[in-house]
Backbone as CSV, one residue per row, in Angstrom:
resi,resn,N_x,N_y,N_z,CA_x,CA_y,CA_z,C_x,C_y,C_z
1,MET,-35.379,-45.612,116.504,-34.500,-46.692,116.308,-34.267,-46.694,114.855
2,LYS,-36.002,-47.126,113.725,-35.646,-47.598,112.230,-34.978,-45.879,112.038
3,LYS,-35.401,-45.489,112.035,-35.219,-43.970,111.668,-33.454,-43.747,111.852
4,TYR,-32.626,-44.285,112.654,-31.438,-44.081,112.795,-30.268,-44.968,111.765
5,LEU,-31.321,-46.295,112.040,-30.591,-47.560,111.655,-30.511,-46.972,109.650
6,SER,-31.524,-46.616,109.412,-32.180,-46.247,108.388,-31.642,-44.932,107.784
7,LEU,-30.732,-43.969,108.426,-29.926,-43.464,108.565,-28.283,-43.801,107.834
8,LEU,-28.531,-44.530,108.909,-26.895,-44.827,108.317,-26.684,-45.674,107.272
9,PHE,-27.612,-46.685,107.120,-27.516,-47.452,106.000,-26.931,-46.263,105.017
10,LEU,-28.187,-45.197,104.749,-27.807,-44.659,103.231,-26.575,-44.046,103.545
11,ALA,-26.110,-43.719,104.980,-24.925,-42.781,104.757,-23.701,-44.039,104.362
12,CYS,-23.990,-45.450,104.500,-22.593,-46.022,103.949,-23.144,-46.336,102.723
13,ALA,-23.821,-46.154,101.493,-24.247,-46.203,100.787,-23.677,-44.774,99.704
14,PHE,-23.617,-44.130,100.246,-23.355,-42.704,99.487,-21.727,-42.223,99.995
15,ILE,-21.783,-42.426,101.068,-19.735,-42.559,101.182,-19.415,-43.361,100.488
16,SER,-19.417,-44.522,100.162,-18.904,-45.140,99.093,-18.234,-44.315,97.723
17,HIS,-17.334,-44.792,97.467,-16.682,-44.586,96.342,-16.559,-45.766,95.118
18,GLY,-17.162,-47.110,95.210,-17.220,-48.308,94.734,-18.544,-48.622,94.595
19,GLN,-18.802,-50.384,94.301,-19.657,-50.739,94.619,-20.082,-51.088,95.942
20,THR,-21.518,-51.267,95.799,-22.171,-51.323,97.571,-23.480,-51.917,96.838
21,TYR,-23.456,-53.032,98.348,-24.880,-54.195,97.495,-25.404,-53.630,99.225
22,VAL,-27.149,-54.200,98.804,-27.851,-54.274,99.889,-28.377,-55.748,100.340
23,LYS,-28.307,-55.939,101.198,-28.437,-57.434,101.846,-29.865,-57.108,102.989
24,PHE,-30.182,-58.953,102.028,-31.113,-59.273,103.517,-30.758,-60.778,103.801
25,ASN,-31.257,-61.564,104.617,-30.809,-62.972,105.385,-31.957,-63.463,104.680
26,GLY,-31.717,-64.409,103.758,-33.022,-65.387,103.455,-33.320,-66.678,104.679
27,ALA,-31.671,-66.834,105.336,-31.611,-68.155,106.300,-32.599,-67.588,107.078
28,THR,-32.058,-66.309,107.830,-32.763,-65.842,108.926,-34.434,-65.242,108.874
29,ALA,-34.878,-65.060,107.875,-36.036,-64.947,107.068,-37.150,-65.625,107.480
30,LEU,-36.553,-67.140,107.628,-37.561,-68.584,106.892,-37.961,-68.528,108.756
31,ILE,-37.154,-67.928,109.501,-37.778,-67.877,111.344,-37.941,-66.746,111.406
32,LEU,-38.239,-65.716,110.507,-38.850,-64.546,111.061,-38.413,-63.664,112.333
33,VAL,-36.657,-63.516,111.497,-35.928,-63.005,112.317,-34.984,-62.300,111.286
34,PRO,-35.417,-61.045,110.614,-34.907,-60.057,110.194,-33.619,-60.200,109.905
35,ASN,-32.663,-59.624,108.703,-31.466,-59.559,109.205,-30.461,-58.473,108.115
36,ILE,-30.651,-57.518,108.218,-30.625,-56.550,106.479,-29.213,-55.957,107.037
37,GLY,-28.238,-55.437,105.639,-27.263,-54.729,105.716,-26.740,-54.421,104.327
38,VAL,-25.430,-53.673,104.967,-25.477,-52.705,103.509,-23.782,-53.658,103.365
39,GLU,-23.198,-53.369,102.208,-21.637,-53.933,101.680,-21.324,-52.631,101.093
40,THR,-20.154,-52.160,101.509,-19.311,-50.688,100.176,-18.020,-51.571,100.131
41,SER,-17.410,-50.993,99.056,-15.880,-51.249,98.685,-14.747,-49.962,99.791
42,ILE,-14.205,-50.317,100.685,-13.112,-49.557,101.245,-12.148,-49.684,100.364
43,GLY,-11.706,-50.202,99.707,-10.044,-50.649,99.186,-9.989,-52.036,98.292
44,LYS,-8.663,-51.888,97.789,-8.454,-52.822,96.255,-9.482,-54.303,96.497
45,LYS,-9.157,-55.460,98.247,-9.753,-56.051,98.469,-10.837,-55.645,100.123
46,MET,-10.776,-54.913,100.210,-11.692,-54.396,101.557,-13.146,-54.085,100.931
47,THR,-13.610,-54.629,102.193,-15.056,-53.736,101.824,-15.458,-53.663,103.732
48,PHE,-16.782,-52.893,104.078,-17.206,-53.012,104.980,-18.711,-53.052,104.608
49,GLN,-18.933,-53.992,105.761,-20.328,-54.621,105.707,-20.966,-53.712,107.384
50,PHE,-22.417,-53.504,106.920,-22.984,-52.932,108.534,-24.253,-53.779,107.999
51,ASP,-24.751,-54.739,109.372,-25.854,-54.904,109.062,-26.629,-55.115,110.724
52,ALA,-28.150,-55.186,110.628,-28.508,-55.641,111.955,-29.701,-56.437,111.735
53,THR,-29.478,-57.835,113.105,-30.425,-58.471,113.337,-31.444,-58.184,114.570
54,ALA,-32.505,-58.476,114.094,-34.041,-58.311,115.124,-34.782,-59.894,115.204
55,SER,-34.954,-59.638,116.206,-35.896,-60.426,117.072,-37.210,-59.872,117.626
56,PHE,-38.521,-59.369,117.171,-39.574,-58.841,117.795,-40.964,-59.656,118.268
57,TRP,-40.108,-61.288,119.002,-40.873,-62.117,119.556,-41.413,-61.788,120.913
58,GLU,-42.704,-61.727,120.930,-43.133,-61.355,122.441,-42.685,-62.886,123.391
59,SER,-42.986,-63.668,122.165,-43.529,-64.943,123.335,-42.653,-66.593,122.535
60,ILE,-41.722,-67.459,122.984,-41.547,-68.237,122.248,-41.634,-69.631,123.573
61,ASP,-41.998,-70.432,123.379,-42.235,-71.224,124.510,-42.964,-70.580,125.772
62,GLY,-43.733,-68.856,125.920,-43.964,-68.922,126.910,-43.409,-67.507,127.380
63,ALA,-41.922,-67.463,126.923,-40.556,-66.399,126.896,-40.397,-65.518,126.289
64,PRO,-40.272,-64.255,126.652,-39.691,-63.782,125.347,-38.465,-63.572,124.102
65,TYR,-38.711,-63.090,123.269,-37.721,-63.345,122.580,-36.919,-62.471,121.602
66,LYS,-36.857,-61.530,122.404,-36.451,-60.075,121.854,-35.136,-59.411,121.723
67,ALA,-34.342,-59.323,120.538,-33.523,-58.679,120.684,-33.135,-58.014,119.053
68,LEU,-31.966,-56.890,119.213,-31.312,-56.641,118.065,-29.231,-56.894,118.824
69,ILE,-29.290,-57.175,117.464,-27.787,-56.879,117.518,-26.988,-55.925,115.827
70,LEU,-26.550,-54.620,116.305,-25.453,-53.946,115.611,-24.456,-54.916,114.986
71,THR,-24.186,-54.917,113.279,-22.556,-55.359,113.418,-21.860,-54.850,112.536
72,PRO,-20.566,-53.956,113.280,-20.066,-53.406,112.060,-18.483,-54.142,111.555
73,GLU,-18.737,-54.264,109.827,-17.482,-55.411,109.806,-16.711,-54.926,108.602
74,VAL,-15.096,-55.430,108.872,-14.191,-55.102,107.805,-13.620,-56.403,107.464
75,ARG,-14.027,-56.521,105.932,-13.629,-57.634,104.955,-12.350,-57.726,104.191
76,TYR,-11.724,-58.927,104.762,-10.607,-58.824,103.715,-11.281,-60.354,101.867
77,HIS,-10.747,-59.803,101.163,-11.199,-61.003,100.151,-10.572,-61.677,99.568
78,PHE,-10.089,-62.679,99.688,-8.644,-63.317,99.217,-8.582,-62.819,97.146
79,ASN,-9.449,-63.077,96.532,-9.930,-62.753,95.318,-9.963,-61.518,94.953
80,GLU,-11.058,-61.196,93.997,-12.222,-60.260,93.985,-12.922,-59.775,94.949
81,LYS,-13.227,-58.178,94.958,-14.102,-57.873,96.204,-15.539,-58.739,95.357
82,ASN,-16.714,-59.173,96.797,-18.034,-59.502,96.530,-17.760,-60.709,95.646
83,ASN,-16.708,-61.328,95.740,-16.935,-62.908,94.426,-15.407,-63.673,94.464
84,GLY,-16.122,-64.694,95.625,-15.222,-65.610,96.245,-14.942,-65.405,98.337
85,PHE,-13.990,-66.396,98.293,-13.737,-66.174,100.121,-13.547,-64.682,100.196
86,TYR,-13.794,-65.039,101.645,-13.482,-63.869,102.456,-13.201,-64.110,103.967
87,ILE,-12.476,-62.727,104.485,-12.386,-63.553,105.770,-12.762,-61.713,106.858
88,GLY,-13.539,-62.110,107.681,-14.152,-60.508,108.573,-13.971,-60.779,109.667
89,VAL,-14.056,-59.308,110.318,-13.994,-58.760,111.754,-14.598,-58.037,112.428
90,ASN,-14.949,-57.903,113.495,-16.469,-57.519,113.649,-16.342,-57.052,114.864
91,VAL,-17.144,-55.700,115.251,-17.810,-55.478,116.680,-19.009,-55.491,116.980
92,SER,-19.811,-56.322,117.739,-21.003,-55.733,118.225,-21.466,-55.773,118.995
93,GLY,-22.548,-54.686,118.976,-23.113,-55.167,120.200,-24.906,-55.214,120.265
94,GLY,-25.782,-55.366,121.253,-27.008,-55.413,120.804,-27.905,-55.076,122.247
95,THR,-28.949,-55.390,122.306,-29.581,-55.447,123.907,-30.810,-57.055,123.519
96,PHE,-31.369,-57.382,124.591,-31.574,-58.033,124.401,-33.055,-58.803,125.795
97,LYS,-33.415,-59.422,125.653,-34.619,-59.498,126.734,-35.445,-60.682,126.199
98,LEU,-35.055,-61.855,126.478,-35.125,-63.646,126.313,-34.525,-64.172,127.129
99,GLN,-35.024,-65.928,127.185,-34.550,-66.713,127.590,-33.254,-67.175,127.683
100,LYS,-32.662,-67.108,128.396,-31.325,-68.077,127.964,-31.036,-68.989,127.980
101,TYR,-29.965,-69.512,127.710,-29.430,-71.107,127.477,-29.392,-71.285,128.844
102,GLY,-30.272,-72.417,129.124,-30.027,-73.041,130.353,-30.786,-72.707,131.654
103,TYR,-31.796,-71.448,130.713,-33.461,-72.013,132.075,-34.229,-71.881,131.342
104,GLN,-34.703,-72.734,130.327,-35.551,-73.246,129.324,-36.826,-73.662,130.442
105,ASP,-35.924,-74.348,131.175,-37.324,-75.195,131.794,-37.576,-74.147,133.884
106,THR,-36.915,-73.531,133.115,-37.963,-71.703,134.062,-38.910,-71.304,134.065
107,ASN,-38.957,-70.291,134.745,-39.804,-69.713,134.592,-38.905,-68.171,135.265
108,ASN,-37.637,-67.839,134.387,-37.288,-66.961,133.948,-36.958,-66.397,132.853
109,TYR,-36.662,-65.132,132.842,-35.842,-64.663,131.511,-34.855,-63.739,131.774
110,GLN,-34.089,-63.151,131.349,-32.982,-62.539,130.731,-32.950,-61.128,130.354
111,LYS,-33.032,-59.669,130.494,-33.226,-58.860,130.274,-31.588,-58.017,130.283
112,GLY,-30.793,-57.742,129.691,-29.606,-56.834,129.313,-29.391,-56.463,127.736
113,TYR,-28.559,-55.987,127.943,-27.356,-55.449,126.838,-26.120,-56.844,126.588
114,ASN,-25.587,-56.411,125.495,-24.143,-57.459,125.637,-23.780,-56.416,123.843
115,TYR,-21.951,-56.737,124.254,-21.296,-56.969,122.891,-20.041,-57.608,122.409
116,LEU,-20.186,-57.986,121.553,-18.934,-59.170,120.763,-18.464,-59.056,120.253
117,LEU,-17.388,-59.859,119.897,-15.841,-59.311,119.488,-15.680,-60.717,118.680
118,GLY,-15.265,-60.735,117.387,-15.576,-62.237,116.169,-15.008,-61.325,114.824
119,MET,-15.033,-62.869,114.211,-14.298,-63.183,113.293,-15.884,-63.508,112.080
120,THR,-16.282,-63.256,111.197,-17.050,-64.353,110.237,-16.038,-65.016,109.325
121,LEU,-15.969,-65.865,108.887,-15.709,-66.460,106.818,-17.143,-67.087,106.126
122,GLY,-16.487,-66.394,105.184,-18.174,-66.669,104.177,-17.340,-66.747,102.566
123,TYR,-18.298,-67.038,101.850,-18.178,-67.119,100.361,-19.359,-66.463,99.579
124,GLN,-18.564,-65.714,98.857,-19.493,-64.880,97.764,-19.721,-65.400,96.306
125,TRP,-20.910,-65.777,95.941,-21.317,-65.283,94.453,-21.984,-64.452,93.631
126,LYS,-21.128,-63.834,92.705,-21.960,-62.846,91.800,-22.727,-63.958,90.226
127,LEU,-23.868,-64.019,90.547,-25.020,-64.317,89.243,-25.704,-63.694,88.437
128,SER,-25.190,-62.027,88.772,-24.960,-61.418,87.735,-24.413,-60.174,87.988
129,GLU,-24.616,-58.983,87.014,-24.422,-57.633,86.711,-24.641,-56.947,88.460
130,LYS,-25.882,-57.165,88.809,-26.050,-56.492,90.011,-27.107,-57.603,91.265
131,TRP,-26.879,-58.765,90.941,-27.077,-59.857,91.895,-25.790,-60.896,92.557
132,ALA,-26.329,-61.114,94.283,-25.181,-61.812,94.246,-25.729,-62.392,95.946
133,LEU,-24.411,-63.639,96.384,-25.325,-64.494,97.181,-23.840,-64.354,98.253
134,ASP,-24.487,-64.684,99.287,-23.303,-64.207,100.239,-23.510,-65.217,101.569
135,LEU,-22.135,-66.563,101.580,-23.153,-67.384,102.530,-22.089,-67.711,102.976
136,PHE,-22.303,-67.230,104.636,-21.185,-66.992,105.933,-21.477,-67.701,107.293
137,VAL,-20.696,-67.791,107.918,-20.908,-68.135,109.382,-19.634,-67.028,110.269
138,GLY,-20.228,-66.473,111.304,-19.117,-65.989,112.386,-20.019,-66.742,113.817
139,GLY,-18.171,-66.134,114.644,-18.734,-66.055,115.950,-17.870,-65.484,117.288
140,GLY,-17.928,-65.599,118.025,-16.328,-65.227,118.802,-17.230,-64.691,120.389
141,HIS,-16.638,-64.259,121.148,-16.793,-64.235,122.459,-17.744,-62.624,123.004
142,GLN,-18.422,-63.274,123.670,-20.027,-62.434,123.830,-19.357,-61.745,125.856
143,GLU,-20.027,-60.590,125.764,-19.867,-60.594,127.835,-21.049,-59.295,127.608
144,ALA,-22.192,-60.412,128.794,-22.983,-60.319,128.938,-23.867,-59.230,129.886
145,PHE,-24.331,-57.893,129.957,-25.173,-57.246,131.390,-26.388,-57.455,131.860
146,TYR,-26.501,-57.966,132.454,-28.281,-58.217,131.922,-29.243,-58.273,133.499
147,LYS,-29.991,-58.189,133.793,-31.133,-58.350,135.258,-32.103,-59.345,134.842
148,GLY,-32.439,-60.737,135.841,-32.813,-61.726,135.932,-34.741,-61.283,136.298
149,TYR,-35.810,-62.173,135.207,-37.075,-61.155,136.166,-37.921,-62.627,135.453
150,SER,-38.849,-62.543,136.577,-39.792,-63.452,136.558,-40.886,-63.513,135.224
151,ILE,-40.980,-64.546,134.496,-42.025,-64.496,133.193,-43.530,-64.085,134.652
152,GLU,-44.135,-64.527,135.102,-45.303,-64.339,135.919,-45.411,-63.354,136.615
153,THR,-44.423,-62.751,136.798,-44.847,-61.770,137.495,-43.685,-60.444,137.302
154,GLY,-43.142,-60.417,136.255,-42.186,-59.856,135.995,-41.824,-59.387,137.307
155,GLU,-40.900,-59.217,137.954,-40.483,-59.079,139.119,-38.551,-59.775,138.990
156,ARG,-37.967,-59.105,139.372,-36.696,-59.720,139.312,-36.749,-60.469,140.395
157,TYR,-36.127,-62.005,139.866,-35.930,-63.103,140.790,-34.572,-62.995,141.114
158,ASP,-33.193,-62.075,140.412,-31.921,-61.936,141.731,-31.532,-61.001,142.187
159,THR,-32.701,-60.408,142.720,-32.455,-59.263,143.917,-31.313,-59.399,145.079
160,TRP,-29.915,-60.482,145.124,-29.483,-60.688,146.166,-27.929,-59.646,144.990
161,ILE,-27.978,-59.431,143.986,-27.364,-58.788,142.877,-27.964,-56.984,142.883
162,HIS,-27.300,-55.918,143.039,-27.448,-55.055,143.049,-27.881,-54.253,141.917
163,ASP,-26.628,-54.544,141.384,-25.861,-54.363,139.803,-26.567,-54.959,138.470
164,TYR,-25.951,-55.418,137.404,-26.358,-56.978,136.293,-25.519,-57.737,136.956
165,ASN,-26.494,-58.766,136.756,-24.989,-59.915,136.244,-24.448,-60.174,135.195
166,LYS,-23.574,-60.809,135.118,-22.560,-60.958,133.927,-22.019,-62.077,133.366
167,SER,-21.933,-62.417,132.277,-21.359,-63.510,131.320,-20.574,-63.348,130.238
168,GLY,-19.656,-64.165,130.412,-18.466,-64.244,128.786,-19.193,-65.824,128.409
169,GLU,-19.039,-66.024,127.113,-18.716,-66.857,126.673,-18.418,-67.213,124.610
170,TRP,-17.879,-68.163,124.575,-18.075,-67.823,122.742,-18.922,-68.540,122.121
171,ILE,-19.274,-68.219,121.079,-20.527,-68.664,120.468,-20.468,-68.164,119.206
172,LEU,-21.578,-68.837,118.285,-21.021,-68.356,117.331,-22.729,-67.157,116.761
173,TYR,-22.580,-66.098,116.202,-23.804,-65.263,116.513,-23.886,-64.858,115.089
174,ARG,-23.924,-65.302,114.159,-24.291,-65.098,112.941,-23.892,-65.990,111.988
175,GLY,-24.980,-65.577,111.168,-24.669,-66.809,109.698,-25.916,-66.753,109.123
176,GLY,-26.035,-67.309,108.396,-26.942,-67.379,106.881,-26.271,-67.326,105.320
177,LEU,-28.095,-66.942,105.302,-27.254,-66.742,103.232,-27.797,-65.524,102.698
178,MET,-26.782,-64.445,102.361,-27.385,-62.918,101.926,-27.604,-63.210,100.317
179,ILE,-28.668,-62.572,100.555,-29.303,-62.348,99.015,-29.442,-60.560,98.462
180,ALA,-28.107,-60.588,97.781,-27.099,-58.936,97.696,-28.042,-58.487,96.452
181,TYR,-28.380,-56.830,96.321,-28.461,-55.850,95.142,-27.597,-55.462,94.955
182,LYS,-26.980,-54.987,93.730,-26.130,-53.515,94.046,-26.268,-52.406,93.239
183,ILE,-26.296,-51.827,94.933,-26.995,-50.367,93.941,-26.181,-49.454,93.092
184,LYS,-25.131,-49.349,93.993,-23.798,-48.517,92.878,-22.818,-49.207,92.856
């Protein structure tokens, strides 16, 4: 999986005809959940960003907290690209093995996949010719498909459901402060 993500990031960087930044989210790094991305120019006031957020925690309070979210996003910059306010639209997808909200006091966790449709609002500052900051928050609607398991036994607790449980909710699922370095 890491090999495919690396190839996708490199492809985004070399296909572009304008500015390209590699990014690292300093805010999520503080909680040891890496979020890396590439943003490249696709028009006069438009950019395309592709990023990946991953959690590799085997256990938080006794429950797994593993997740991977891949997010392609098109952004419209109100002033100049990569400097000032922007709005973005995205379609994300991911996998997870974690204890969903509402299950914290149980012996259960959920494992499955999801897709998310949403928007991002942000502001970028050019610090120099090569460095920039990107402060952003985003959210939207999530649809999740999962199966429930016991933490102690690993057996399914939702045996009355033959396929996947389903849930949909409006959530915030993106945010932070990206540190960006211009590579092109």
